[in-house]
TORKE-354534 format. One record per atom (N, C-alpha, C): x, y, z; residue in one letter; residue number from 1. Coordinates in steps of 0.001 Angstrom, whole numbers, plus 500000, padded with zeros to 6 digits. Atoms other than C-alpha are relative to their C-alpha. Layout:
<atoms>
<atom><east>X</east><north>Y</north><up>Z</up><residu>a</residu><num>NUM</num></atom>
...
</atoms>
This chain:
<atoms>
<atom><east>499260</east><north>500973</north><up>500441</up><residu>x</residu><num>1</num></atom>
<atom><east>530664</east><north>060971</north><up>790594</up><residu>x</residu><num>1</num></atom>
<atom><east>499876</east><north>499781</north><up>498486</up><residu>x</residu><num>1</num></atom>
<atom><east>500349</east><north>500114</north><up>501270</up><residu>x</residu><num>2</num></atom>
<atom><east>531080</east><north>060749</north><up>786870</up><residu>x</residu><num>2</num></atom>
<atom><east>499788</east><north>498355</north><up>499585</up><residu>x</residu><num>2</num></atom>
<atom><east>500238</east><north>501311</north><up>500450</up><residu>x</residu><num>3</num></atom>
<atom><east>529754</east><north>057532</north><up>785084</up><residu>x</residu><num>3</num></atom>
<atom><east>501241</east><north>499477</north><up>499165</up><residu>x</residu><num>3</num></atom>
<atom><east>498822</east><north>500697</north><up>500677</up><residu>x</residu><num>4</num></atom>
<atom><east>532545</east><north>055001</north><up>783902</up><residu>x</residu><num>4</num></atom>
<atom><east>499522</east><north>499677</north><up>498565</up><residu>x</residu><num>4</num></atom>
<atom><east>500289</east><north>500369</north><up>501510</up><residu>x</residu><num>5</num></atom>
<atom><east>532637</east><north>054542</north><up>780084</up><residu>x</residu><num>5</num></atom>
<atom><east>501050</east><north>498990</north><up>499727</up><residu>x</residu><num>5</num></atom>
<atom><east>499073</east><north>500898</north><up>500313</up><residu>x</residu><num>6</num></atom>
<atom><east>534198</east><north>051492</north><up>778822</up><residu>x</residu><num>6</num></atom>
<atom><east>499841</east><north>499602</north><up>498367</up><residu>x</residu><num>6</num></atom>
<atom><east>499914</east><north>500320</north><up>501374</up><residu>x</residu><num>7</num></atom>
<atom><east>534977</east><north>050138</north><up>775194</up><residu>x</residu><num>7</num></atom>
<atom><east>500310</east><north>498612</north><up>499862</up><residu>x</residu><num>7</num></atom>
<atom><east>499588</east><north>501335</north><up>500340</up><residu>x</residu><num>8</num></atom>
<atom><east>534867</east><north>046614</north><up>774010</up><residu>x</residu><num>8</num></atom>
<atom><east>499275</east><north>499427</north><up>498834</up><residu>x</residu><num>8</num></atom>
<atom><east>500503</east><north>500716</north><up>501223</up><residu>x</residu><num>9</num></atom>
<atom><east>533574</east><north>044032</north><up>771485</up><residu>x</residu><num>9</num></atom>
<atom><east>498815</east><north>499055</north><up>500419</up><residu>x</residu><num>9</num></atom>
<atom><east>501335</east><north>501043</north><up>499881</up><residu>x</residu><num>10</num></atom>
<atom><east>530155</east><north>042305</north><up>771234</up><residu>x</residu><num>10</num></atom>
<atom><east>500277</east><north>498565</north><up>499720</up><residu>x</residu><num>10</num></atom>
<atom><east>499664</east><north>501479</north><up>500130</up><residu>x</residu><num>11</num></atom>
<atom><east>530483</east><north>038710</north><up>771745</up><residu>x</residu><num>11</num></atom>
<atom><east>498787</east><north>499216</north><up>499977</up><residu>x</residu><num>11</num></atom>
<atom><east>501434</east><north>500658</north><up>500298</up><residu>x</residu><num>12</num></atom>
<atom><east>526581</east><north>037834</north><up>772060</up><residu>x</residu><num>12</num></atom>
<atom><east>499138</east><north>501145</north><up>499862</up><residu>x</residu><num>12</num></atom>
<atom><east>501249</east><north>499175</north><up>500202</up><residu>x</residu><num>13</num></atom>
<atom><east>523362</east><north>039391</north><up>771007</up><residu>x</residu><num>13</num></atom>
<atom><east>498730</east><north>499210</north><up>500076</up><residu>x</residu><num>13</num></atom>
<atom><east>501098</east><north>500873</north><up>499834</up><residu>x</residu><num>14</num></atom>
<atom><east>521219</east><north>036515</north><up>771754</up><residu>x</residu><num>14</num></atom>
<atom><east>498685</east><north>500558</north><up>500701</up><residu>x</residu><num>14</num></atom>
<atom><east>501421</east><north>499295</north><up>499221</up><residu>x</residu><num>15</num></atom>
<atom><east>518863</east><north>038473</north><up>774378</up><residu>x</residu><num>15</num></atom>
<atom><east>499403</east><north>500920</north><up>499510</up><residu>x</residu><num>15</num></atom>
<atom><east>500773</east><north>498838</north><up>500628</up><residu>x</residu><num>16</num></atom>
<atom><east>516362</east><north>040790</north><up>773634</up><residu>x</residu><num>16</num></atom>
<atom><east>500148</east><north>501382</north><up>500809</up><residu>x</residu><num>16</num></atom>
<atom><east>499550</east><north>498503</north><up>499555</up><residu>x</residu><num>17</num></atom>
<atom><east>517474</east><north>044341</north><up>774196</up><residu>x</residu><num>17</num></atom>
<atom><east>501274</east><north>499936</north><up>500950</up><residu>x</residu><num>17</num></atom>
<atom><east>498924</east><north>500382</north><up>499265</up><residu>x</residu><num>18</num></atom>
<atom><east>520587</east><north>042845</north><up>775704</up><residu>x</residu><num>18</num></atom>
<atom><east>501418</east><north>499614</north><up>499145</up><residu>x</residu><num>18</num></atom>
<atom><east>498965</east><north>500593</north><up>500422</up><residu>x</residu><num>19</num></atom>
<atom><east>524248</east><north>042263</north><up>774555</up><residu>x</residu><num>19</num></atom>
<atom><east>501191</east><north>499927</north><up>500980</up><residu>x</residu><num>19</num></atom>
<atom><east>498831</east><north>500252</north><up>499115</up><residu>x</residu><num>20</num></atom>
<atom><east>527372</east><north>041179</north><up>776137</up><residu>x</residu><num>20</num></atom>
<atom><east>501223</east><north>500285</north><up>499217</up><residu>x</residu><num>20</num></atom>
<atom><east>498694</east><north>499170</north><up>500415</up><residu>x</residu><num>21</num></atom>
<atom><east>530414</east><north>043274</north><up>775715</up><residu>x</residu><num>21</num></atom>
<atom><east>501275</east><north>499376</north><up>500744</up><residu>x</residu><num>21</num></atom>
<atom><east>498964</east><north>500603</north><up>499584</up><residu>x</residu><num>22</num></atom>
<atom><east>533922</east><north>041776</north><up>776212</up><residu>x</residu><num>22</num></atom>
<atom><east>501153</east><north>501196</north><up>499947</up><residu>x</residu><num>22</num></atom>
<atom><east>499120</east><north>498752</north><up>499945</up><residu>x</residu><num>23</num></atom>
<atom><east>536352</east><north>044570</north><up>777533</up><residu>x</residu><num>23</num></atom>
<atom><east>501632</east><north>499355</north><up>500331</up><residu>x</residu><num>23</num></atom>
<atom><east>498682</east><north>500552</north><up>499679</up><residu>x</residu><num>24</num></atom>
<atom><east>540076</east><north>043806</north><up>777371</up><residu>x</residu><num>24</num></atom>
<atom><east>500639</east><north>501199</north><up>500623</up><residu>x</residu><num>24</num></atom>
<atom><east>499108</east><north>499179</north><up>499216</up><residu>x</residu><num>25</num></atom>
<atom><east>542607</east><north>045561</north><up>779540</up><residu>x</residu><num>25</num></atom>
<atom><east>501467</east><north>499460</north><up>499991</up><residu>x</residu><num>25</num></atom>
<atom><east>498417</east><north>500538</north><up>499984</up><residu>x</residu><num>26</num></atom>
<atom><east>546477</east><north>045473</north><up>779850</up><residu>x</residu><num>26</num></atom>
<atom><east>500300</east><north>500678</north><up>501205</up><residu>x</residu><num>26</num></atom>
<atom><east>499382</east><north>499269</north><up>498789</up><residu>x</residu><num>27</num></atom>
<atom><east>548148</east><north>045967</north><up>783236</up><residu>x</residu><num>27</num></atom>
<atom><east>501453</east><north>499496</north><up>500311</up><residu>x</residu><num>27</num></atom>
<atom><east>498621</east><north>500338</north><up>499882</up><residu>x</residu><num>28</num></atom>
<atom><east>551698</east><north>045730</north><up>784441</up><residu>x</residu><num>28</num></atom>
<atom><east>499858</east><north>499242</north><up>501377</up><residu>x</residu><num>28</num></atom>
<atom><east>499927</east><north>500931</north><up>498849</up><residu>x</residu><num>29</num></atom>
<atom><east>552186</east><north>042654</north><up>786919</up><residu>x</residu><num>29</num></atom>
<atom><east>500804</east><north>500636</north><up>500962</up><residu>x</residu><num>29</num></atom>
<atom><east>499174</east><north>499310</north><up>499022</up><residu>x</residu><num>30</num></atom>
<atom><east>553271</east><north>044127</north><up>790302</up><residu>x</residu><num>30</num></atom>
<atom><east>501230</east><north>499353</north><up>500313</up><residu>x</residu><num>30</num></atom>
<atom><east>498825</east><north>500956</north><up>499518</up><residu>x</residu><num>31</num></atom>
<atom><east>555924</east><north>041415</north><up>791056</up><residu>x</residu><num>31</num></atom>
<atom><east>500863</east><north>499741</north><up>498774</up><residu>x</residu><num>31</num></atom>
<atom><east>499470</east><north>500249</north><up>501155</up><residu>x</residu><num>32</num></atom>
<atom><east>556927</east><north>040303</north><up>787612</up><residu>x</residu><num>32</num></atom>
<atom><east>500445</east><north>500988</north><up>498798</up><residu>x</residu><num>32</num></atom>
<atom><east>499676</east><north>498848</north><up>501266</up><residu>x</residu><num>33</num></atom>
<atom><east>556914</east><north>043559</north><up>785541</up><residu>x</residu><num>33</num></atom>
<atom><east>499684</east><north>499752</north><up>498727</up><residu>x</residu><num>33</num></atom>
<atom><east>500233</east><north>500552</north><up>501423</up><residu>x</residu><num>34</num></atom>
<atom><east>555387</east><north>041731</north><up>782659</up><residu>x</residu><num>34</num></atom>
<atom><east>498529</east><north>500597</north><up>499866</up><residu>x</residu><num>34</num></atom>
<atom><east>501416</east><north>499677</north><up>500417</up><residu>x</residu><num>35</num></atom>
<atom><east>552214</east><north>043171</north><up>780858</up><residu>x</residu><num>35</num></atom>
<atom><east>499003</east><north>498705</north><up>499806</up><residu>x</residu><num>35</num></atom>
<atom><east>500971</east><north>501281</north><up>499856</up><residu>x</residu><num>36</num></atom>
<atom><east>549210</east><north>040841</north><up>781493</up><residu>x</residu><num>36</num></atom>
<atom><east>498814</east><north>500580</north><up>499453</up><residu>x</residu><num>36</num></atom>
<atom><east>501343</east><north>499707</north><up>500485</up><residu>x</residu><num>37</num></atom>
<atom><east>546062</east><north>040930</north><up>779386</up><residu>x</residu><num>37</num></atom>
<atom><east>498801</east><north>499292</north><up>500841</up><residu>x</residu><num>37</num></atom>
<atom><east>501524</east><north>500358</north><up>499157</up><residu>x</residu><num>38</num></atom>
<atom><east>542605</east><north>040808</north><up>781391</up><residu>x</residu><num>38</num></atom>
<atom><east>498903</east><north>500312</north><up>499042</up><residu>x</residu><num>38</num></atom>
<atom><east>501380</east><north>499683</north><up>500655</up><residu>x</residu><num>39</num></atom>
<atom><east>539133</east><north>040658</north><up>780031</up><residu>x</residu><num>39</num></atom>
<atom><east>498884</east><north>499480</north><up>500904</up><residu>x</residu><num>39</num></atom>
<atom><east>501209</east><north>500188</north><up>499074</up><residu>x</residu><num>40</num></atom>
<atom><east>535832</east><north>040760</north><up>781580</up><residu>x</residu><num>40</num></atom>
<atom><east>498732</east><north>500425</north><up>499001</up><residu>x</residu><num>40</num></atom>
<atom><east>501218</east><north>499655</north><up>500918</up><residu>x</residu><num>41</num></atom>
<atom><east>532199</east><north>040636</north><up>780049</up><residu>x</residu><num>41</num></atom>
<atom><east>499076</east><north>500504</north><up>500803</up><residu>x</residu><num>41</num></atom>
<atom><east>501020</east><north>499267</north><up>499060</up><residu>x</residu><num>42</num></atom>
<atom><east>529500</east><north>043074</north><up>780940</up><residu>x</residu><num>42</num></atom>
<atom><east>498844</east><north>499525</north><up>499072</up><residu>x</residu><num>42</num></atom>
<atom><east>501709</east><north>500229</north><up>500631</up><residu>x</residu><num>43</num></atom>
<atom><east>525575</east><north>042512</north><up>779992</up><residu>x</residu><num>43</num></atom>
<atom><east>499833</east><north>501665</north><up>500052</up><residu>x</residu><num>43</num></atom>
<atom><east>500416</east><north>498597</north><up>500219</up><residu>x</residu><num>44</num></atom>
<atom><east>524538</east><north>045982</north><up>778514</up><residu>x</residu><num>44</num></atom>
<atom><east>498765</east><north>500009</north><up>499270</up><residu>x</residu><num>44</num></atom>
<atom><east>501105</east><north>499643</north><up>500491</up><residu>x</residu><num>45</num></atom>
<atom><east>521276</east><north>047388</north><up>777497</up><residu>x</residu><num>45</num></atom>
<atom><east>499989</east><north>500574</north><up>498603</up><residu>x</residu><num>45</num></atom>
<atom><east>499966</east><north>499573</north><up>501216</up><residu>x</residu><num>46</num></atom>
<atom><east>520833</east><north>047777</north><up>773874</up><residu>x</residu><num>46</num></atom>
<atom><east>498396</east><north>500088</north><up>499481</up><residu>x</residu><num>46</num></atom>
<atom><east>501667</east><north>500038</north><up>500180</up><residu>x</residu><num>47</num></atom>
<atom><east>517212</east><north>049172</north><up>773337</up><residu>x</residu><num>47</num></atom>
<atom><east>499588</east><north>499887</north><up>498510</up><residu>x</residu><num>47</num></atom>
<atom><east>500543</east><north>500256</north><up>501188</up><residu>x</residu><num>48</num></atom>
<atom><east>516983</east><north>049066</north><up>769602</up><residu>x</residu><num>48</num></atom>
<atom><east>500481</east><north>498576</north><up>499309</up><residu>x</residu><num>48</num></atom>
<atom><east>499335</east><north>501008</north><up>500412</up><residu>x</residu><num>49</num></atom>
<atom><east>518855</east><north>045659</north><up>769150</up><residu>x</residu><num>49</num></atom>
<atom><east>500686</east><north>500174</north><up>498755</up><residu>x</residu><num>49</num></atom>
<atom><east>499340</east><north>499531</north><up>500946</up><residu>x</residu><num>50</num></atom>
<atom><east>520969</east><north>047476</north><up>766765</up><residu>x</residu><num>50</num></atom>
<atom><east>501534</east><north>499357</north><up>499598</up><residu>x</residu><num>50</num></atom>
<atom><east>498654</east><north>500593</north><up>500101</up><residu>x</residu><num>51</num></atom>
<atom><east>524507</east><north>045931</north><up>767450</up><residu>x</residu><num>51</num></atom>
<atom><east>500074</east><north>498612</north><up>500103</up><residu>x</residu><num>51</num></atom>
<atom><east>499857</east><north>501353</north><up>500076</up><residu>x</residu><num>52</num></atom>
<atom><east>525682</east><north>042548</north><up>766482</up><residu>x</residu><num>52</num></atom>
<atom><east>501230</east><north>499686</north><up>500327</up><residu>x</residu><num>52</num></atom>
<atom><east>498831</east><north>500775</north><up>499621</up><residu>x</residu><num>53</num></atom>
<atom><east>528400</east><north>040192</north><up>767126</up><residu>x</residu><num>53</num></atom>
<atom><east>501248</east><north>500740</north><up>499056</up><residu>x</residu><num>53</num></atom>
<atom><east>498701</east><north>499238</north><up>500646</up><residu>x</residu><num>54</num></atom>
<atom><east>531930</east><north>041822</north><up>766294</up><residu>x</residu><num>54</num></atom>
<atom><east>499956</east><north>501693</north><up>500020</up><residu>x</residu><num>54</num></atom>
<atom><east>500002</east><north>498482</north><up>499870</up><residu>x</residu><num>55</num></atom>
<atom><east>530834</east><north>045413</north><up>766846</up><residu>x</residu><num>55</num></atom>
<atom><east>500821</east><north>500554</north><up>501177</up><residu>x</residu><num>55</num></atom>
<atom><east>499435</east><north>499271</north><up>498728</up><residu>x</residu><num>56</num></atom>
<atom><east>532991</east><north>047736</north><up>768948</up><residu>x</residu><num>56</num></atom>
<atom><east>499221</east><north>501058</north><up>500402</up><residu>x</residu><num>56</num></atom>
<atom><east>501069</east><north>498917</north><up>499456</up><residu>x</residu><num>57</num></atom>
<atom><east>530786</east><north>049586</north><up>771163</up><residu>x</residu><num>57</num></atom>
<atom><east>500537</east><north>500846</north><up>501156</up><residu>x</residu><num>57</num></atom>
<atom><east>499548</east><north>499195</north><up>498902</up><residu>x</residu><num>58</num></atom>
<atom><east>531116</east><north>052109</north><up>774054</up><residu>x</residu><num>58</num></atom>
<atom><east>498638</east><north>499697</north><up>501054</up><residu>x</residu><num>58</num></atom>
<atom><east>500952</east><north>500245</north><up>498951</up><residu>x</residu><num>59</num></atom>
<atom><east>529053</east><north>051190</north><up>777398</up><residu>x</residu><num>59</num></atom>
<atom><east>500389</east><north>501133</north><up>501064</up><residu>x</residu><num>59</num></atom>
<atom><east>500112</east><north>498981</north><up>498939</up><residu>x</residu><num>60</num></atom>
<atom><east>528209</east><north>053518</north><up>780207</up><residu>x</residu><num>60</num></atom>
<atom><east>499199</east><north>499356</north><up>501211</up><residu>x</residu><num>60</num></atom>
<atom><east>500725</east><north>500433</north><up>498846</up><residu>x</residu><num>61</num></atom>
<atom><east>527307</east><north>052704</north><up>783766</up><residu>x</residu><num>61</num></atom>
<atom><east>498483</east><north>500625</north><up>500075</up><residu>x</residu><num>61</num></atom>
<atom><east>501436</east><north>499598</north><up>499664</up><residu>x</residu><num>62</num></atom>
<atom><east>523469</east><north>053022</north><up>784763</up><residu>x</residu><num>62</num></atom>
<atom><east>499505</east><north>499296</north><up>501059</up><residu>x</residu><num>62</num></atom>
<atom><east>500554</east><north>500911</north><up>498991</up><residu>x</residu><num>63</num></atom>
<atom><east>521091</east><north>052118</north><up>787421</up><residu>x</residu><num>63</num></atom>
<atom><east>499572</east><north>498654</north><up>499474</up><residu>x</residu><num>63</num></atom>
<atom><east>500085</east><north>501436</north><up>500512</up><residu>x</residu><num>64</num></atom>
<atom><east>520404</east><north>048420</north><up>787197</up><residu>x</residu><num>64</num></atom>
<atom><east>498678</east><north>499864</north><up>499316</up><residu>x</residu><num>64</num></atom>
<atom><east>501088</east><north>500106</north><up>500912</up><residu>x</residu><num>65</num></atom>
<atom><east>517878</east><north>047523</north><up>784549</up><residu>x</residu><num>65</num></atom>
<atom><east>499452</east><north>498424</north><up>500278</up><residu>x</residu><num>65</num></atom>
<atom><east>500426</east><north>501654</north><up>499672</up><residu>x</residu><num>66</num></atom>
<atom><east>517832</east><north>043505</north><up>785642</up><residu>x</residu><num>66</num></atom>
<atom><east>501146</east><north>499647</north><up>500803</up><residu>x</residu><num>66</num></atom>
<atom><east>499167</east><north>500581</north><up>498911</up><residu>x</residu><num>67</num></atom>
<atom><east>519827</east><north>041431</north><up>787907</up><residu>x</residu><num>67</num></atom>
<atom><east>501511</east><north>500057</north><up>499313</up><residu>x</residu><num>67</num></atom>
<atom><east>498613</east><north>499878</north><up>500595</up><residu>x</residu><num>68</num></atom>
<atom><east>522832</east><north>041413</north><up>785448</up><residu>x</residu><num>68</num></atom>
<atom><east>500395</east><north>501360</north><up>499089</up><residu>x</residu><num>68</num></atom>
<atom><east>499679</east><north>498735</north><up>500709</up><residu>x</residu><num>69</num></atom>
<atom><east>522441</east><north>044760</north><up>783468</up><residu>x</residu><num>69</num></atom>
<atom><east>500071</east><north>501028</north><up>500824</up><residu>x</residu><num>69</num></atom>
<atom><east>499695</east><north>498541</north><up>499486</up><residu>x</residu><num>70</num></atom>
<atom><east>523857</east><north>047747</north><up>784833</up><residu>x</residu><num>70</num></atom>
<atom><east>500844</east><north>500975</north><up>499246</up><residu>x</residu><num>70</num></atom>
<atom><east>499251</east><north>499143</north><up>501077</up><residu>x</residu><num>71</num></atom>
<atom><east>525478</east><north>049156</north><up>781679</up><residu>x</residu><num>71</num></atom>
<atom><east>498952</east><north>500236</north><up>498999</up><residu>x</residu><num>71</num></atom>
<atom><east>500925</east><north>499520</north><up>501370</up><residu>x</residu><num>72</num></atom>
<atom><east>523817</east><north>050781</north><up>778481</up><residu>x</residu><num>72</num></atom>
<atom><east>501093</east><north>500321</north><up>499111</up><residu>x</residu><num>72</num></atom>
<atom><east>499303</east><north>499797</north><up>501018</up><residu>x</residu><num>73</num></atom>
<atom><east>525145</east><north>051129</north><up>775161</up><residu>x</residu><num>73</num></atom>
<atom><east>499938</east><north>501646</north><up>499479</up><residu>x</residu><num>73</num></atom>
<atom><east>500078</east><north>498593</north><up>500252</up><residu>x</residu><num>74</num></atom>
<atom><east>526098</east><north>054799</north><up>774376</up><residu>x</residu><num>74</num></atom>
<atom><east>499847</east><north>499961</north><up>498349</up><residu>x</residu><num>74</num></atom>
<atom><east>500073</east><north>499757</north><up>501402</up><residu>x</residu><num>75</num></atom>
<atom><east>525071</east><north>056087</north><up>771072</up><residu>x</residu><num>75</num></atom>
<atom><east>501177</east><north>500474</north><up>499315</up><residu>x</residu><num>75</num></atom>
<atom><east>499036</east><north>499571</north><up>500731</up><residu>x</residu><num>76</num></atom>
<atom><east>527549</east><north>056756</north><up>768261</up><residu>x</residu><num>76</num></atom>
<atom><east>500282</east><north>501489</north><up>500013</up><residu>x</residu><num>76</num></atom>
<atom><east>499752</east><north>498594</north><up>500209</up><residu>x</residu><num>77</num></atom>
<atom><east>529202</east><north>060365</north><up>768330</up><residu>x</residu><num>77</num></atom>
<atom><east>500233</east><north>500160</north><up>498543</up><residu>x</residu><num>77</num></atom>
<atom><east>499779</east><north>499482</north><up>501215</up><residu>x</residu><num>78</num></atom>
<atom><east>528524</east><north>062111</north><up>765274</up><residu>x</residu><num>78</num></atom>
<atom><east>501243</east><north>500935</north><up>499694</up><residu>x</residu><num>78</num></atom>
<atom><east>498863</east><north>499059</north><up>500136</up><residu>x</residu><num>79</num></atom>
<atom><east>531631</east><north>063862</north><up>763787</up><residu>x</residu><num>79</num></atom>
<atom><east>499510</east><north>501195</north><up>499148</up><residu>x</residu><num>79</num></atom>
</atoms>
């Protein structure tokens, strides 16, 4: 099974080698048929402490690195 990849904004970089990424989603409400915005925060491993608050990053699932960290930051793709 492929690993999930999500994109979101860094909202905290206080931890050592850890960032908190807020991922926003939009879904259609099943009854009201209205678009609803949902968000969730993920703790991600940032090996080099290079990402700061406000950066947009992509994160990927990984084996657990600590109690809360099961995601890691993907390196930027060079074009």
